[in-house]
Steps between C-alpha positions, in 0.01 A plus 500: 500500500268444796460738793404316819364711783394475863393779733423565865348783702377528858427757770793384714464640850267783395118509527454501122701473181588821314711318238354406162644267236402371158632272225372484142595294198573714197562415137830315523571599856393613843417814696543507879435791736548545875389813687522602865252757630627746757288437804615795702316721253179294519339317210814312409302199384302719258818664372682173433194341336459809280869486402475136395175550309617806306851372426371163380231652277761724342781246458280221366420722201861583413623384162858604574670505839683832510602729783255768393210259459545328837564820697184647348317227692659617825384854424147369450517302825628806684205708381258221591634475856485879538136490384417277798666729753308720743625756754466231766643215293810578294553142387815404312658184361830359382504267198728270304417321177659241276426469129655179375502387135724273300653796321569701814409574859468821696446601862354834605442632851433785735561502875648205688310208351787321329564315176784248461642316199705186565732345241711188561359492852631845591349848521567661163288808570296648782308824521621788714254609768361851494550546873696705752696191608598424139618859468716444808660203318571713194662762724720236666339537843378139530548173311230345280447228762421764763198627303286216632472632854613858460302755703393683183427194286127574478550862389444503125617762255268390217163324483178494301266766634745791510346800329755765590814341355635334188394137520839345424411137435790307345514255207769232475540280188666172598545344156379178345416243772679167485394158623595481867451871565272604785325817612365612835268788586449563871378758749725627777317283752651202316851610401587649837511144640680329209845613384610486138747224586219295650282560194783359288557201729131409502474547124787263431328216685153558350350322201190721477399856597263375769782307665721810491231709666445232764867497599508878531173513693645252748774754569242776544299284740803443722581871523174691537380620838122493452477874436660486157382667182289355220716288271465408135716335236471381142756246371552425130712226340597503134503148354 
């Protein structure tokens, strides 16, 4: 099986980009990581770059993809981000990663950078944000669609760089990938402008991951106001 990949990141309407992404070929598969530094704490670009560097170094050495092994990488990344913090710069970062091999795929995440698995053109799995607005959904106060522009959407419950609480990253096995499956990792600056139904519609008319990204980025471009967040996405096709 082949794993075809395209990615995109930009500063959006902000002075600089605090998102970081990376894609690596592995033995029989692929590793992809997207991270979103929290700018309001300062040093978000350093935090997201650190997250990607540490997670990739850890995961590229894994012989077996297990919950314990992958989450150990998040623990390492958390400590590395904390090591960069100062009293004046309490940087933090969200992160989502995809490990994709012929014998199985897995998504892991913390914060509100999302991972999606698409099967037969439809969302088969998506991560659950670690945010106050996602908690409001779980409590029945708002609908999932209302997360995108909820007043508390940017308030996170979990992120890399939290020393005083249990980290709480999550691991999600998604089974053996099949030809025609697709995956998407994306920061909140991307998914807030593209609904899951639109992701599916654009996927179904795309022959390659770059084409899929292009369709979705057209939607983003029509909806942003010039003051929008950094946005990043990594698209993977299984062929």
